[in-house]
N, C-alpha and C positions, 0 to 999 in steps of 0.2 A: 580843381582840386587843391586843397591847402590843408594845413594843420593849425591847431590852436596852441599858442603858447600859455604858460601859467597866468600871464596877465590878461588873457582873453584876446591877445591880438593874433591876427592871421598871418601866417608866412607859408610861401610856396616852398615845398621840399626841394632839395638839390635835384636837378634834372627836370623839374616841373615848372621852373620860372617861364613866363611867356616867351622871352627872347630864346631860351633853350629849346622850347617846344617848336619854334618856328624854324630852328636850324637842325633839329634832330633828324636822324635817318629814319626811314619808315621801320616799324617793327612788325614781326608776325603777331598773330593773336596770342600765341602761347608766350612769346617773349614779353608782350605787353602785360599779360597777367602775372607773369613772374615778377616783373618790375613793380607793379602795383603792390603785390603781396609783400615785397621786401621793404616797401616804404614804411611800414607800420603806421598807417594813417589813423588819426584820431576820429575824423569825420569827413565826409565829402558833401559838397553843396552842388547839385545838379544845375547846370546852366544850359542844357540842351532840351528845347521844348519841341523837337520833332518827335514823331512816333518811337524811333529807335532809342532816342535819348530818354524819353519817358518810360520805356518799357525795358528793352534789352540791356541797356547800360546800367540801369538801376538794379536790375536782377543780377547782373555780374557782381556788383558790390555786395548784394545779399550773399551771393556765394563766397566771396572773400571775407565776409564777416565784418565789413566796414559800414558803420551807421551813416546815414545820410539825411538831409533835411528834406522834408516833403513826403508826399504820399507814395505808397508802394507800387510797384509796377503793374500788378493786377488791377489795382484801383484806377491807375492812369489809363490802362487799356480799356477798362469798363466805361469809364466817363467820356473817353474819346469817342465812343459809339453812342450817339444821342439817343437812339432808340432803346438801347439796353439800359443806360442810365435812367430814362423816363420809367421803364418798367419796374426797375427797382425802387425808386422813390415812390411811385404810385402804390407799391406794395406796403409802404410804410404809412400810407394814408395821406400822401401829399397829393394836391391837385395837379394834374397834368392835362394839357389839351388833348382831346381825342385825335388820334392819328393812325397812319399806317405806314408800313415800310415797302417801298416799291423797287423793283429792278427793271431793267429795260424790257419793253414789251407788255408790262402790266399796266392796268389802267386805274386811276384813283377812283375809290368809292366815296371819299370825303367830299361833301358839298361844299363849293366856294360860299364865303371867302375862306381861303385856306392859304397857309404858308408852306412853300416848297423849299427844302434845304438839302444840301448834301449831308449824309448821315454821319460823316466823320471829318468834315473840314472846319477850319478855324476862321475867325475874323469875318464872319458872314459872307464868305465867298460863295457865290451861287444861290444865294438866297432871294426869293421873290414871293410877292404877295399876288395871289390869283383870285380875281373876283368874278370871272366867268369861265365856264368849263373850256371854252374854245381857247383859252390862254394856257391851259395845263401843258400842252406839247413843248411849247417854248420854254416854259419854267422847268419842266423836268430835264430838257436837254441842258440847260444852265447848271443844274445840279450834278448831272451825270458827268460834266466836264471836270468835276473835282472829287467825285467818289463813284463807286460802283453800285450804290443804292441811294434812293432819295427818300427822306421823311416828309410826309405830307400831313399837315396838322391843321385842325380847326383853329381859325384865326381868332385870338383873344382880343376883343374889342378894348380900346383905351378908355379910361385908365392912364396908367403910368407904366414905365420900365425901369427897373432898378437892379443893382447888383448888392449882394450881401456877403461880407467876409466873415470867417469864423477862425479864431485862434484858440489853441489849447493852453490854458494857463493854470498851473497847479492842479492838473487833472480835470479842469472845468472848461466847458465850451463857452467862450466869450465872443459874442457877437459884436461886430464893429459897426460904426455909423454907416448908413446906406449911401451908395452913390447912384444919382438918378440921372437918366440920360433924355436928351431932348427928342421927343417923338410927338407928332401931331396927327390928329385924327384924320385930317384931309391931305395934307401936304407930305407928311412922312409918317405913315402908320407903322413902319417897321424900319429898323436900322439896317443900312447896307454897308458894304465894304468900305465905301468912301467915308463913312461916318466914323471909322475906326483908323484907317491907314490911308495916307496919301503921299505923293512925292512933291517936294519943293522944286524950285526952278533948277536947281543943280542936280536933280534926279535922286536926292536923298529921301529916305523914308521918314515920315512925320507922323506922330500919334495924334490923330484928329480928336480922339476920345478925351484928350486933355485940354481941349479948348474949353474955357469957362462957359461959353455959349451952348456947348454940347453935353456937358456933364458937370455936376455939382454935388457936394455933400448935403444930405437931407438932415434937417434939424432933428435932433433926438426926440423931441416931443411931438414930431409928426405922428398922426393916428396910425399910419401904415407900419411904422417901425416894429412895434411888437409882434404884429401878425407875421411879417417877414422874418423876424428873428426866430420864431417858433418853427416855421417851415425850414429855415436854414439849418437849425439843430437837428431836425428830423432827417434831412438830406445828408448832413455830415455823418450821422451815425449809420444810416441805411446803406450808404456807399462804402463804409469802412474806412473813412478819411482819418488822417492823423496829422498833428502839428498844426495844419491850417487848411481851410477850404474856401471856395468862392462859388457863388452860384448866381445865375441870372434868372430874374423873375418878371413876370408881366402881372400888373395890377389891373383887374377889370374894373369897370365903373361902379360896382358895388363894394370894391376895397378888397376883393379876395385875392390873394397871391397865387399864381400859377407857375410851376417849374418850367423853365425852358431848358437849361442845360447847365452843366458844371464846367468850370475852367480852373483846374487845380494847378495853376502855375503862379510862381512869385519869384521874380528875379532879385528882389530886395534892393532894387533901385528905388530912389525916392519918388519916382513918378509911377512905379508899379501900383497897380490897383490896391492891393491889400496894404501896401506901404502908406498910400495916400489915406486910406480908411482908419489906419492905426494912428497916424499922425493927428488925425482929426479927433481921435479918442484920447489923445494926450500921451500916446506910446510913440517915441521917436523911432526912426527906421533901425538905428543901431541897437535899440533895446529890443525891437521886434526880432531882429536877426539873432540876437543873443538868446532870446526865448526859444525860437525854433531850434536853434543849435543845442541848447540845453536839453530840449525834448528829445532830440535825435540821440545825443550821447547817453542820456540817462535810460533811453529805451533800448540800448544795445542788448541784443539776445545774450 
């Protein structure tokens, strides 16, 4: 959390500098709320992308009347649940793969090939492609290791796989250049966890999705761009997004986009997906951040 000075520079309030936080004594919830209320914050920038950070803590700042960058807690909760997000965008006329939500003991009705995934896990944890019904049990167990329910979807043949970011600028939805991911019909038909995160020799996490061989920006003139942008705008509005949004889509061999999921996070680091897309459009990361911050402050209730 920080505040903005008149020259648009960020400052940590007294008592909220990182070194002070590390040495501070634990507070009760009531003490923490009183402390936050007394700071008279201009805005908050969420940097907790766990479920409580995306929901409970954002809702707390709503109660305190402090505006924050990014989407509201109800939108974050909705999009964290892949089946519910699919249902909402499907109601807006967006193509989604046929699927079903299963719990332990229930059997899939979807005919293979199908993709099995945890309904509310991130970074492709527990995702598997099933080509034969005999493989369903193993795939479902992998999904249940990360969630209480599994989403089973008809496999969308390749095609291509892309992400599309949207930012709000002067009240308009502005779509950013697409980012495409390396998939292959035979060797890698779906992206797994190791396509996104891995550990180096020292055990540190590394973003594999930033490897140029695994992800790249799509040329603006590519024929799929306009079709994906239209879908992304519909998703943004249907889900009730604000400030920015980000969507994963599968492109079938005919060029039709299919919604897979929403990932409404942006850390505003230069390597963050929306930041990379914005830079490709000519919008530097600091300008992107300033745009989102302005939207938050001007949208204060």
